[in-house]
N, C-alpha and C positions, 0 to 999 in steps of 0.2 A: 316575507321578504321578496318573494317573486323571483323572476328571472333577472340575473345580473348582466348588464351589457358587457360585451367583451372588453371594451376599453377600460371599464372599471376593474375588471379582473386583472388586467395587465398592470394598471396603475397601482392597485393594492399589493400585488406581488413584488413589483419593483421597489415600491416604497418600503416594504418589509425587508427586502434584501439590503437596501441602503442603510436602514436603521440597524440591522444586525451585522453590518460590516462586510458583507459579501462584495459590495462596491464601496471602498473607502474614499474619503475626501481626496479630491484631486485625480481620481481614476476616471476612466471613460466607461460609459455604458456600452454594451454591445451595439453594433451598427443596427440601423433599422431593419436591414435584410436579415441579420442574425436573430433579431427579436421576432421578426415575422415567422421564422422557422421554429424558434423556441416555443412560441405561444400558438402557432398555427392560426394566425389572424392576418388581416390585410394591413397594408402600409398606412392607410388612413386610421385604422384602430390604434396602431403603434404611435402615430403622431399625436393623436388625441390624448393618449395616456401620458406621453412625454410632456405635452402641453400642461396637463394638470400638475405634474411634478414640478415643472418649471415655475408655474404660478405660485407654488407653495415654497419655493426657494430651495428645493432639493437638488435641482440640476440646472445647467445652463448650456444651451446649444451654441457652439462656436463654429462659424462657417469654415469649412475646410479642415476642421480639427476633430469634431465629434461632440458628444453630449457629456459634459464634465459634471461629476458629482461635487456638490458644494458642501461647505462646512455649515451645518445648521446650528451653529455657534454656541457660545458659553453663556449668553444672556438671551432672554426671551425677546426676539425681534417682533416689534409690533406690526411690521408690514407683512408678516406671514402668520398663518393660523397654526399655532402650536400650543401645547399644553404645559403645565408646570412640570409634570413628570418627564416629558420629552426633553424639556430644556435642561433639567437637572441631569438626566442620563447623558446628554450630549457633553456635559462637563466631566463625565466619568464618575459621577456620584451614584452610589447605590440607593435606589428609591424603593421604599416599602410603604405599606399602608397599615394603619392600626385602627381597630375598632370600627370597621365598616358596618353600616346599617342601611338596608334598603327597605323602604316602606311606601305604602300608597296613602297619599294625603289629599286634602281638598286644596285647590289652588287659591292662594290669597289674592288680593287685588294686584299686588306687584307682580306676582308670578303669572297671573292671568293676562295682564297687560304685556308682559315680556313674551309669553308664548302665543299670544293672540287667540286665547280661548276664553270661554265664559268663566266668570269668577265662581268658584266652588266646584269646578270640574276636577275629576280625579287625575292626579299626576304621580309619577314616581319621584320620591325624594331619596337621594343617596347622600349619606353623611359619612365622613371619614377624616382621619388625620394622616397627612403625608409626612414621611420621615426621610431625611437625607443623611445617609451614612449612620442611620440609627438615631438621629436627633430630630425631634419634631420641628417642622418648618412651616406647615400650613394646616389650617382647618378648612375643609372643603365641603360645600353643600351644593348639590346639583338637583335641578328639577327638570324632568324629562316627560314629554308627551307619552301617555300610557300606551296608545295604540302603535307607536313607532318602535317601541322596545319591549314588546310583550314578553313576559317571563323572565325579565332581567333579575328579579329577586332570587332566582335559582342560582345565580352566579355570585352571590354575596361572598366577599373575601377571596375571589379568584383572580382579580385583576388589580393593577396599580394605576395604569393610565387609561382613563375613560375613553378618550378619543380613539386610541389604538384598539381598544376592546370593541367599540362600536363599529369600527371599520372591519375588523376581522370576524366578529361574531354575527353582526347584523348587516354587514356589507353596506354600511351607510357612508356616504362621502360628504364630508363637511365642507361647505363652500366658502363661508365667510363668517365674521363675527363682529359684534359691536360691543366695545368694552369701555367702562368708566372706571377710573382709578382715583382713589383718594387716600388720605392718611388718617388713621385713627389711633387711639391709645388702647392698649390691652386692658380689659376689665378683669375682675377676679377669676371668672371661669376660664377666660382665654389664657390668662397667665398660668393657671394650673395645668391646662391641657398642653400648652406650648413650652412650659417650664421656663418662663421668663418673668421678670418683675411686673407687678401691676403698674400700668402706665407706660410700659415699653412701647415704642413705635411699631405699628403694624401697617402694612399696605393692604388696603381693601380693594378688591377687584369684583366688579359686577359685570358679567358678560352674557350676552345672548348669542348663541351659535346657530347658524342657519344651514339647511340643506337646500336642494333644489325645490323642495316642497314648502319651505318657509322655516320659521323658528322651531328648533327641536329641543334645545337645552338652555336653561337659565341657571347660571352658576354664581355662587357667592364664595369668594376665597379670601381668607385672612392670612397673610404671609408675614413672617418676621422680617422687618424692614432692613436689617443689616445682614441678612443671609441670602437675599434674593434681589435681583435687579432686572429692569427692562431696558431694552435698547431700541431707539427709534431712528429710522433712516428717513431722511427727507431730501427731495430733489426738486430744484427749480422754484419758481414763484409764479403766482397767477398775475 
């Protein structure tokens, strides 16, 4: 994992505090000066960390007012990089994971293209079912580059949200993602896992998530269509 830049440490710490409610929606973060003292870093470091939080929709700087903590909403906003579990937790839903399996597999053509690695390269595959208040809501499969998350199999069953786990355990900062959404019908296996009728509508999400180094994670999620929604914000026209 190497040395972690100071601004990333500040960013991860503040993000954790916001998620855990230390800084609730509508409150203000401490001033830049107060944060300098708290973390023993420079003003530039604080501003860089706040900039990251702002770009992800966690805070907004208001001139002459301070840095306000925003509501990272009840639906998954497509203009911010967030995960299924984070979105559900923001709604006050208890999120749990059932049947997690972590294994090393050879990358298929689709996985190799998504992660920009040779076909047949070894990758981690994480399979699990996400539950919302004890009810199945999604089948999740993630493929991650082997060298970026070495030893992740040791943590099987210990985390619910993958993004948050990668940030806290591996100090990885996710920068962006490209996602494709489509509608499918549940087949027999999916209906049994998700406890829904065969043919019920599912939302299929295929996402590639990037760090500063390039693609890290290729995920395939199948979510129950009437229990989950996305929200898209658009501004202006070209």
